[in-house]
N, C-alpha and C positions, 0 to 999 in steps of 0.2 A: 613765257617759256624762259625755262634756265635750264641749260644742260650742265648737270657737276659731273666734273670728272673725265672729260673727255678724255685727257692722258691714258685712261685706261682704255677708252676702245682704239688711240694710237698705238697704245703698246700692243696691245693683243694685234694688232692689224700687221705691225712691224713684224708678226713671224711667219710673215709670207702665207698663212695655211686659212685663212680665212677667219671669221668670226661667226659665232651663232650668239643674238642677243636675246638671253632666253625673260619671257616680261611674262606678265598674267594680267587677268580682268581686274585691276585696279587703277583707279582714277579715272585719266584717260589715255591710253596706250597707243591710241589712233593721232593724238594730235604731235607723237614722237615723227610724225612725216616734214614734222618745221626743221627738224635736224639739217643745217647750214652750216657741213663741215666741210673741209678739202673735197669739197665735189662728191660727198660720198653721195649715193642714191640708194635707198634701203630698200632691200627684196623683204617681202610678208609671207611667210605660207600659212592660208588660210584655208580654211573647212567651207569649200565649195558645194555639197554634196546635196543639198536642201535647192532644190527649183528654181525659185522666188528668193529667197534666204543668201544663196550664194550668187546670184545674178545682184543684186542688190550690195552685197558685201564687198564684191569685185570691184562695180562702179563706184561707190564712195572711196573704196581704199585708192583706186583707180588716180581718181578724179583731185584726191589729199595729197597727190605725189611719187606714191607705194605703188612697187612693181609687184603682184601678186603672182604666186608659185601656188595652185591646188595642193593640198596636202594629199589627197590623192592621187596618185600617177604624176608625182611631180618631183619626184627624185631623181630623176636627171639635172632636170632644172637646179635644183637647191645642189648637187655635188657640184654643176658646172660655174653655179655662183661661187661656192668656199674655194674652187680651182684659183677665180678669179680673184680670190682676197676680196671677196664682198662680202658684208654684213648683213646677215640674212636675220631677221625677227620671225620668232616662233613664240608661241602663247604656250606655257608649262603647266596650267593651274586647272581644267577641265579637260578630265581622259573622257568623254562619253564616245563608245563607238571606235577608240582607238586605242591600241595599244597602250597598257597601262601597269605602275608598279606602284605597292605600298613604301612609303618611308613615316619617319616620324615628323610629324606636323602640329604644331596644336596641343601636344599630350596625348593623339590620336595615330593609328597607323592610316594613312591618307592615300588614296589611290591618283597619282599623279600619270599625266602621259608621257611616254619616256622618248620620245622620237629625239628629239632636239638631244640628250645627253644620249643616245644609238648612236647617233649621225654623228657626232662629237669624237666618240671614243672610235670610228670606225675611220674618220676623216685626220685625226690627229689635232681637229681643233679649237681652240679656247669656247667656252663660255661665259660671256659676261652676262649676270643680271643685271636688267634693268625695268623701273618701275616707274611710273610716271604718276606724281601725286598732287591732286588738287588745290591749292594752299588757300584761294579764295575766287571770287569768277572770274575765271579770264586769267586767271593766275598760274601755273604749274610749274613743277620743279621734277627733271629728269636725272633721277639718282643712277649713274650708271656705278655699279660695284667692280672692285678688279676682280679678272678674270680668274675663272677655276680651271685648271690643267686640264685636259682630257685625260681621263682614267679608261685602261686595260677592263676594269670593271665598272661600266657607266653608271650603276648605282649610286658608288661613293659621289659623284661628280652631283648627282640627281639630289642625293640628301645635301649636299655643301649649299645645293640652289635653292630644295627648301627651307634651310637654315636662315639663309636670307630673306626669302619670300617670307618668311615667319615674323621675322624684324618689323617689317612694314605693317601686315595683316593687323600685330598686336599696336601699333601706333597709329594706324589709319583703318579700323576694323570697319566704318563704313563706307568706306569707298572700295572695299571689294565687293563685286558684283556675283557672286555664285547663283547663277541664274537655270544650273541645271544639278537634277539629283547628285551627290558626292558619294563616293563609296568609301564609306569608314568602316575600319574597327577598332575595338576596345571601346565604346560608347556611343 
């Protein structure tokens, strides 16, 4: 596992506003738990709404080193983590049952969840696009993109993130795991 551009994470955290690592179901994002950098412990926001699946998700992610925050009813813990200048991981590509917004993505209007971008806007914290890509068996690269400054209009930051994510989907289309229906306009 190689973590590329860790200086972007350091730079974002140097602002002392926390940081949201916004990722997607591409490659193997759970392997990000291997991050061993300056004693950072990652917190992950996860959908735990489904009783059995939620229990398994929390169990697995806790065992591999993540602190898990439930997506619903976890806002207080999310804000506390950001106030403590902790990096917070959030998935931003599947909007099933979560408030979403349409952005331009792969020549269509695609609905993505907006929570990470609304939180970043309200807390004035940077968003780092982060994508973990499988290069070959048991060999991964974690790409950390330069942070996106929070915007008063969260949709601008959301579109910037979608533009970044789109580059990885184009380059590694077989690694994007879309396991739920997506809302698409114009096609």
